[in-house]
N, C-alpha and C positions, 0 to 999 in steps of 0.2 A: 388383214384390215377388217374391222367389224363391218359387216354388210349394211349396217344401218348408219354408218358414218358418212361423211361427205367425201367422195373420192377426188373431188376437185375443189380446192379451197385456197385462201390467201394464207401466206405466212406472215404478212405484215398488217399492222393496225390500220383502221380507216384513215384516209388522208395521205398516207405514205406507201400505198400498195404498189408493188410491182412484181413480187415473187409468187407464182402460182404453184402449189404442191399437188401432185397427182398420185393417187394410191389406188386407182381402179383396176379393172380386170386385165388391162394390157400392161400393167406396171411390172409384173413378174416375168412374163414371157416375151413381151415386145422388145423390139430393137429399133434404135434410131427414132424414138418417138418425137413427134412434133405436135405443138399446140396450134391448131388451126383457129385463128382469132379474127373476129370482127368487132370493132368498137361500135357503140351507138353512133349512128350517122356515118359509118364507114361506106366506102364505095367498092373497095376490093379487099377481101380478107388476105391475111398473110399467114405464113407458116413460121412458127418460132421453134427453133430446135430446143429439145429438153435434155437436161443432164441427169443421168442416173445418180441417185444419192445412196441407194441401198437396194436390197433384193426386191422391195416392194414399193419404191417411191422414186419419183422423178420430179424435177423442178424446172420452170421456165421463168425468165425475166421478161416482162412485158411493159412497155411504157404506157402509163395511164394518165398523164397530165391532161387536164381539161376534159376528161371522159367521165361518163356516169357509170357505165357498165362495160363488161366484156361479155361477148357471146362466143362461145368456143367449144370445140371438140378436140379429142385426142386421136391422132392417127399413127399407125405403124404398119408399114409394108402391106398396104392395101386393106388393113383392118381399121375399124373405127369404133371408138367408144363415144356414143352420142347420147348417153343417158337414156337408153331405151327408146331411141327415135325422138327425144325431146331435147333440144339444145340445152347445154349448161349456161346459166347466167351468173356472173359474179359482179356484185355492186362494189364500186370502188371506194365509196366514202361512208358507208354505213352497213349495218348488219340487220337486214330486215326481219320483221316478225309478222306472221300471218295469225291474226287473232280469231280465226274461224275455219277449222278443218275438221274432217270426219274420217274415221276408218271403222268398218264393221266386220271385216273378215280379212284373212290373209289373201295374197294373190294380186293380180294385175287387172281385175275386173272393176266395174263401177264401184266406188267407195272401198276398194281393196287397199290393204296397207301398202303393197308395192306400188300401186298407182299413186298413192299419196306421196311416197318418197320421190318418185320420178317427177311428179308435178311440182313438189316444193323445190327440188334442185333446178328445174327448168326455169323457175322464177327467181332464183337466188335467195330463197328464204333460208334463214339460219336458225330460226325458232318458230314454233307454231303451238297453237292452243287447240287441243283435240277433244272431241266428245262424240258419243253415240249412245243410243238407248241401252246397249249392252255394256254396262259399266265394267264388267269383268274383262271383256276383250280390250277395251280402251286402257285399262290398267296394265294389261300385258304389253300392249303396243308401246305405251309410254315408258315402261320399264326397259324395253328393248332399244328404244331410241331416245337418248338423253336430250335431243333437240325438241322433243314433244313434252308439253305440259298438259295434264288432263283436267277436265271438269267432271263433276258428278251430275249425271242426268237424273232429274228429279220430276216425279209426277205426284199429284195429290194422293195417290194411292200406293206410293212407295218410291224408293226404299224408306225404311224407317228413319226418322230424324236422328236417332242416336247412331245409326249406321252411317249416315251422311257425315255426322260430326267426326266419326272415326276416320272416314276417307279423307276429310279435309286435314285432320291432324297427321295423316300419313303422306301428305304431299299434294293432294289435289288443290287446284288454285281457286276453285269457285264452283258455282252451280250452273246448270243448263236446263232451261224450261222450253218446251216446244208445245205450246197450247194447241196448235192446229193438228199436229201429228198425234198427240196423245188425247185430244178431244176433251179439253177443259177450258173454261174461260180464264184469260190471263189474270184477271183481278179477283179470282175466287179466294175466299177466306180459308179455304182448305190448304192453301200454300203457306199460311202464316206460320206454322211450326218450322218449316224449312227456312223461311226468311228470318225467323228469330235466330236460328242456328247461324245463318250467314252474317247477321248482325254481330252476334257474339264472337264469331271467328274473324270478323273483319275481312270477308272475302266478297268479290263481285258476283252478281247474278246476271247471266246472259239469257236473253229471251228472243226466240224467233218472233219476228214482227211482220204481220201480213193481215189481209182482210179477215174479218169475222172474229173468231175467238182470240186471235192474237193481234187485234187492232191496237195501234199506238195509244188510243184513248184509254183502253183497258190497262195497258202497261203503265201509262202515266198515273193512273189511280193507284196501282200497286206501288209505284215509286213514291208517291206522296204518302202512302200509309207507312212506308219504312224509309224515312228520310236519311238514316245513317248508312243504308246499303247502297252501293254503287251498282246501277243497272246498265246493261248494254243492249241496245236494240239491234239484234243481228239483222242485217240487210238494210237497216234504218226503216224500211218498209218494202216488202217484196210485193209490189203492185203498182198501181198508177201513181204518177208524180204527186197527185193531191195528197196521198197518204204520207209521202215523204215530207211535204210541207208541214203537215200537222205534227209529224214526229219531231221535226226541227224546232217548231214553236214550243212543244212540250219540253224539249231539252233546254231551250232558252229560259223557260220558267222554272225548271227543276234542275238544280245544280248537280243532282245525283244521277242524271240521265246522260249516257254516252251513245254515240251513233257509230255503228260499224257499217262498212260500205260494200259488202259483197254484192255483185250484180248491179252496182251503180256505175254508170259511165263516168268518164273523167270530168266531163263538164258538171255533172251532178255532184261529184265529190267536191269540186270547187265551190258550187253554191252552198253546200252544207258547211264548208269551212268558213265561207263568208258570213253565214248566218250565226254560227255557233262559236267560231274562233278555233284556233289550232289545238287546244288542250283536250278536247273531248270527242274528237273524230279519229277513228282508227281504221287501219286497213284490215280487211279480211277477204277471203276468196271463196269460201264454201268448197274447197277442194276436199276430196277428189270426186265430186259429183259428176264431173265430166271426164272422169278417168285420167290416165297418165298425162294426157296433153292438155290438161285443164288450163294452164297458163298460156299455152301457145296455140290454142284451138284455131283451126282454119276449116270452114269459115268462122269468123269471130263469134264468141258466145255471149258477150255483154251487149244486150240490145241489138245484136246482129251488126254492130259497128266497130267493136274493139274486142281484142282478147286482153287478158290481164297484163301480160308484158308490154303491149302497146300502150295500154292505159297508164301504167305506172311511169313509163318513159315520158309521156306527155305531161303528166303531173310533175315529174322531176324538172322538166324544162320550164314549166310555167309557174311553179310555186316558189316562194322564198325558201332558201336552203333550210332554215330552222323549222319552218312549217312542214316541209316535206319529211324532214327527220322525225318530228314529233308524230306525224301521221303514219309513217311506215315502220317506226321502231319505238320511239321513247314512250308514247302513250300506252301501248300494250305492255311494255316492260313494267311501267309504274303500276298500272291497274291490276295486272295479274301477278305482281311481285315476281317477275321472271328473273332468272339468273342474269347477271350482267355479262356482256360479252368480254372476251380477253381484254386486258387493260389497254386503254388508248388515252394516255395522259396528255395534258397540255404542257407546252414548254415551261410555264410558270410552276406547275405542279411537279415536273420532273426536276426542276432546279431546287425546289424545296426538299424533295427526296434526296437529291445529291448532297445538299448541305448536311442532312441527317447522316448519310452514309460516310461522308468525310469526317464529321465529328466523331462517329464511332471509331474510325481508324485512328484519329488523334488520341482517343482515350486509350486504345490498345498500345499505341506507340509509346505513350507516356509511361507505361508500366514495364517496358522492355528492360532487361538487364543483359550484359554481354553473354552470359551463358545460355540465354534463350535463343540466340541466333542459330544454333545447330539443332534445335529441336525439330523433329519430323512434323509434317502437317498432313491433313487429309488429302492434299493434292499429290498424286503419285509422283515420286522422285523429287519433290520439293521440300527443303527445310525452310525454316522461318526466314533465313537470309534471302533465299531465292524467291520466296513468296513476296517479301517486302520489296525486292528489286522489281518484280513484276508489277506490284501495285503502284510503285512510284513511277514506273514507266507508263502505265495506263493513265495515271492522272496527268502526267506531262504530255501525253499523246505521242511518246516515242517508244523505242524498244526497251527491253529490260535495262534497269539502271543499277549501278554499283551502290552498295549500301555501307554507309559509315554511321554507326550508332550515335556518334557525337553530333553529327549534322543532320541526322534523319528527320527530326522534327521540323527544323527550319526548311529543309528541302521539300518536305511534304507540304508545308504551309504555302510555300511559294508556288509550287505546282497547283495546289488546290485553288488558290486565288485566280490563276489563269484559266483553270478548267471551268469555273463557274461562269466566266465571261465568254469563253471562246468555244466551248464544246459543241460540236454539231451531231454527236451521236449520244445524246443524253440517256436514252433508254438502255443502250448497251452498257454505258459507263455505270449507271445506277445498278444494273444487274451484276456486273463484274465486281464492283466494290462491295455490294451486300453479300454476295456468295463468298468473297474472300475474307470479309470480316468474320463470317461464321468459321471459316477455316483457321484464321489467325486466333480467334478466341478459343477454339478447340486445342490448337497447338500450345497455347499458353495456359490451358486449364482454367480459362476465365469463365465463371458460371453466370455472368451477367447476360440475360437474354437480349437479343437484338430488338430494336424498336419494332413493335408489331405492325404498325402501319407500313414501315419500310419493307419489312419481310413480305407482307401480303402483296404490296405493289410489285416487289421483285419477282414473286412467284407468278403474278399475272403477266409480267413482261416476259418471263422465261417461257410461258406456254406459247408465246408468239415467236420469240427469237431463237429458241433452242428446243424445238420439239424433238422427241426421241429419234425420229428418223433422220435428223440432221446431225447427230453427234458423232464425233470421231472416236469416242471412247477414251480420250486423253484428258482434255480439259474437263468434260462432263461425261459421265458414264450413263448407262441406262437407268431410269428411275428405279428406286428401291422402296419397299413398303415403309410407311411412317407409322409409328405407334398410334393407336386410336386417340389417345389424349395429347398428341403432339401439338405444340404451338406452331405459329406461322413460320418462324425461322427454321424449326426442325422439318416442317413440310417442305420448305424451299430446298433444304439440303438434300432431303430424300428425293425430290423430283430431279435434282441435278446429279443424282447417282452417288452421293456421299454415303459412306457407311455410317449408320446410326447406331452407335454403341450405347448400351444402357449405362447409367452412372450410378 
């Protein structure tokens, strides 16, 4: 397991989560692992037995109905994996993003990379936006941890604007300015060459907001000067409430100002949301300035009244669900153009994809001839007749079906009509039909590519439902490399372990 991955994570999409996958340090050598679980609002924790899936992975099924989060650790024969003394948190209905974190060196010290990893896991963060004055180290950290997206730290005296442009083209998501730390006024015209680059590249600019050189009045003047650039006031204002009131008023007046809420107590976050609305207020923590226990600090570190985990739970209970999701996930993903989480489709979307998958099979079935039934397929041990029997059984919701070429089209249409109305496992059905459409097309030497939207969605579903550690090596094998220029259907096939032969 990559040491920068998440050793405890969901296998299911938000809203239908109950399977927790563990790949941490106890996974290989532990015996009789249990997931020691407490829900938000729990009175007594419970031990849920885990099932070994492979040499490095275990899974537990945990009921989550009506819950916001799981708080959990893994135990085995007196040993405990507690995320380096900070509890794991898993959110049940969303994949949170921390819009403001730092790492300046390896290790578990203050602002250490290992501290950031531990802190993020203890808060249930699935992605974060990272920066520090040492851009080279931040680039290394983000390359090692795919859940980190980096910013380019900029000062009036460097780096060179052309170098900034290259960093943005290479994957950095925006700029970071810290007027107080680097001793320059936030509204200085010396920043204009960098902001011109930001405007050209259409990336946001984050600015430390605090008294003096980083005052919100100065940042507002900067934002007014570059109205096409989106600016984020980190902390909203790191100082007295009066500064936060001014920052919010500027944001109401300037549509390109966004407020980030690190070190703001939950009641203050609610006030900012009431003033500005849900679309331009986003969560950040400033981790790991308080080390590895940044999210779970005792005594509490936000105004000495809350820690971050307590604050987020209070907000989740008090805010409308759509507002909380925008605050904790969607706004940051949109603003920083972050990768979308694994696919979480709506039932209507899945039914539309199912229709496309069924139509693909109809097209392939229509071209069948009797001699095709004995052709081999990419599915080990299956010829076309066996594959069609499986497909017909899947659509019907039964076991493998007998196949008669003369009635196959009618049988398939009858089963398909019922599946659109009654299927309760749409994600799995879409994945199975799409994967086997690729298999059937290959068996028939049909060169027509699968629908790109369908293939892309099926690949996103596959990352949830059939991660490599859950495969039996029969239906789906280990992932294989896809050609660099592969389309979405070929990438899906490669992920599912199909042999990708050149044509």
